[in-house]
N, C-alpha and C positions, 0 to 999 in steps of 0.2 A: 659785140660787147653788150653790157647791160644799160643802165640808165645813162651812164656817162662813157664817153670814148676815152680810153686810156692812151697814153702817149708812150711810144717805144723809141729808144735810141739804138741805132745799129752803126757800129764803127767799121771803117774799111768797106763802106757800102756802095761805092761807085761802080764796082764790078764784081764778078765772080760770086762766091758764096754770100758775101755781104749784100750785094744787089738782089740776089734771089731771096734772101731772108727778108729784106725790106719789102719786097713785093708781096711775099707771103703774109707778113704781118699786117700789111695794108688790107689784103684780102680777108684776113681774120677780123678786121674791124678796128685796128689800131691806127691812130695818127702816128706817122713815122718820121723821125728825124734821121736823115741820110747824112752821115758824117764821113768825111774822107779828107786826106791831106789837101787836095785841090777842090775848092768849092764848085768850080765850073764843071768838074768831072761828075759831080753829083746830079747835075741838072737833068740828064736823060732819064735817070731812075725816078727822080721827083716828078718830072713831066708825065711819065708813064703811069705813076700812081694817081696823080691828079686827074689824068684823062679817063681813068677807070672809075672815077668818083670818090677817090680817097683824099686824105689830107696828108701832105708831106712838106718837109722843109729841108733844103740842102745847107749844110754848114761845113765850112772848111776848118780843119783843126789838126794840129800835130798833137797826137794823144800823149806824147812824151813831154809836152810843155805844160807845166802846172798852171800858169796863168791863162793860157789859151784854152785849156780844158775847162777851167772855172767859167770863163766867158762863154764858151760854147754851150755848156749845160744851162747856164742862166738864160741864154738866148732861146734855147729850146723851151724852157719853162715859160718864158714870156710870150713866145709866138705860137707854140703848139699846145702847151699845157704841161703840168708837172710830170716829168718822166718817171714812170713806175716800172718800166721794163728796160733793161739794158742788155744788149748783146755785144760783148767785147770780141770783135772779130778782126780788128785791124792787125795786120802782120806783114812782115817782110822776111826774106831769106838772104843770107850772105854766106853761102856754103863754102867751106874750105876744110881741108884736113887740119888737125890740131896744130901741127908744126908750122903750117903756113898761115894760120889764121891770125889776122891783125887784131889789135885791141879795138880798133874802130869797128871791125866786123863783129866782134863779140858785143861791144857796147850798143851798137845800133839795133841789133836783134833783141837783146835783153830789154832795152829801153822801150821799144815799140810794144812788145808783147807783155812784159811784166810791169814795168813802170806805167805803161799806158793803161793797162787793165786796172791797176791800183788807183791811178789818178781819176779815171772815169768813174769807177765804182764809188770812190770816196765822195766825189762831187754829186753823184746821183742818189746815193743812199738816203740822204736827208729827206728827199721827196717821198721815197718809199716808206720811210718810218713815219712821216707825217700822215700818209695815207693808210698806214697800218696794212699795207699790201705791196708786194713787189716781187719781181722776177729778174734774176741775174743769170745770164747764160754766157759762159766763157768758152772760147774756142781753143781746145788743146789740139793734139795730133797723135797719131800712132808713133810719130817720131819721139814722143815722150819716153818710149820704151828703148830708145837708142837707134841711131841711124848714122851710118858712116858718112863723114863729111859734114855733119850737122851738129857738132858739139854745142854750138851756141843755141840753135833752134831747139834741139832736144832738151837742153837745160831749161830754156824758157817755157816750153810746153809742159814739161814735168812740173815746173814751178807753178804754172797755171792751175794744175790739179790740186796742189797743196793750198794755194790761195783760195780756190773754190770751196774746199772742205772747211777751211777756217771761217769763211764768210757764212757758210751754212750754220755753224755753231754760234757765231756772234749775232746774226740777224734773224734767226728763226723765230725768236720770241716776238718780233715785230711784224710777223706775217710775211716775211721775205724769204724766198727760197733762192738757193744758188746751186747751179749744176754746170757741168762741163760736157762738151761734146768733143770727141777725139776722132776726126775724120781720117779715113785711110786715103787711098788714091782718088782724088776728085779732079775731074777735067776742068781746069781753070787756066788762066794766063800764067799762073805761077808754075804749074806742072808742065805747061808748054815750054816755058823758059828753061825748066830743068832738062827737058828733052833736047832742046837746042844746045844747052851747055854740054851735054853728053854727046852731041853730034848725031842725034837720032831724029828721024822723022817722027812727028807727034803721033801719027796713027800707029806706027810700029811700036812706039813707046807704050801706048795704051794697050796694044795687043799683048805685049810682053808682060805688062803688069796684070792684065786680066787673067792671064794663064796661072797666076799665083793666088788668085782670089777665089774662095769657095763658090761664090755665086756666079763666077765666070764672066764678070763684067767690071768695068771701072765705074766709079761713082760720078754723079753729076751734082751741081749745086743744090738742086731741089731735094736731093736725099738728105742734105744737112738742114735745109730750111724746114722740112717736115718735122725733124727732131726738135728744132727750136720751137716750132709751133706747139708741139706737145708740152715742152717744159714751161712755156710762158702762159699756158692756158689756165683757166680758173680751176679746172679739174685736177691739176697736177700739184695741188697745195701740200700733199703729203710726201712728195718726192723732193728730196734736197740732199746736197752733198754728194751727188752721184756723178760718175764719169761714164758716159755712154760712148762706146766705140762704134762708130758708123763706118764700117770698113769691109762690108761684104763677107764677114766671117769673124771668128773669135780671134782675140789677141791675148797674148800672155799677160 
């Protein structure tokens, strides 16, 4: 960073893509707030960042809870500094075919992905506007284009893209950019759980998916963290309202 260290918030950062993104942003010079549902689960990531010489804070928050989000963002501002980078990564899956999907399965996925991104962004944007500089990165998915058994997740991830483009229109004049990243198959606990649900060995599941990917491999969390690093950098100020598919090949 320049004269001052900027503060970044990463949600869903206790593991997987979020944890890797938090580590990468710390390497890039940001103070990083590691947010997840369970504050204790954030500690290993925080400790790793601090051990490497960075600044980090773990905060437990349900991103779908309006008051909890407001409190969490205030705590980050008080303890780490005004957050001017926000990575909305928190997400869950509750897969089912439409005719079997419960209202609870629909609501829980929409609430974490969409309501969560809305609440976090609304709480953080005032710090960005005051600073006249900000970066918002929202995690979408290739499932936004449709995926069997994921009508809730697909709708949420498509919604994230519309949300992102509207943020770009509304916040651009304040020096704030908003972009989305849509990962393809990434090796995480979530995809491992999908393999288990399908009754497949995870290695076999990865091999089967790699066979359908032009670069002939599955993705890893660092592939997404690299893209986040680009979007939040000072040099990316003329890139806003974009959806970047990080999927090993083109998507429709």
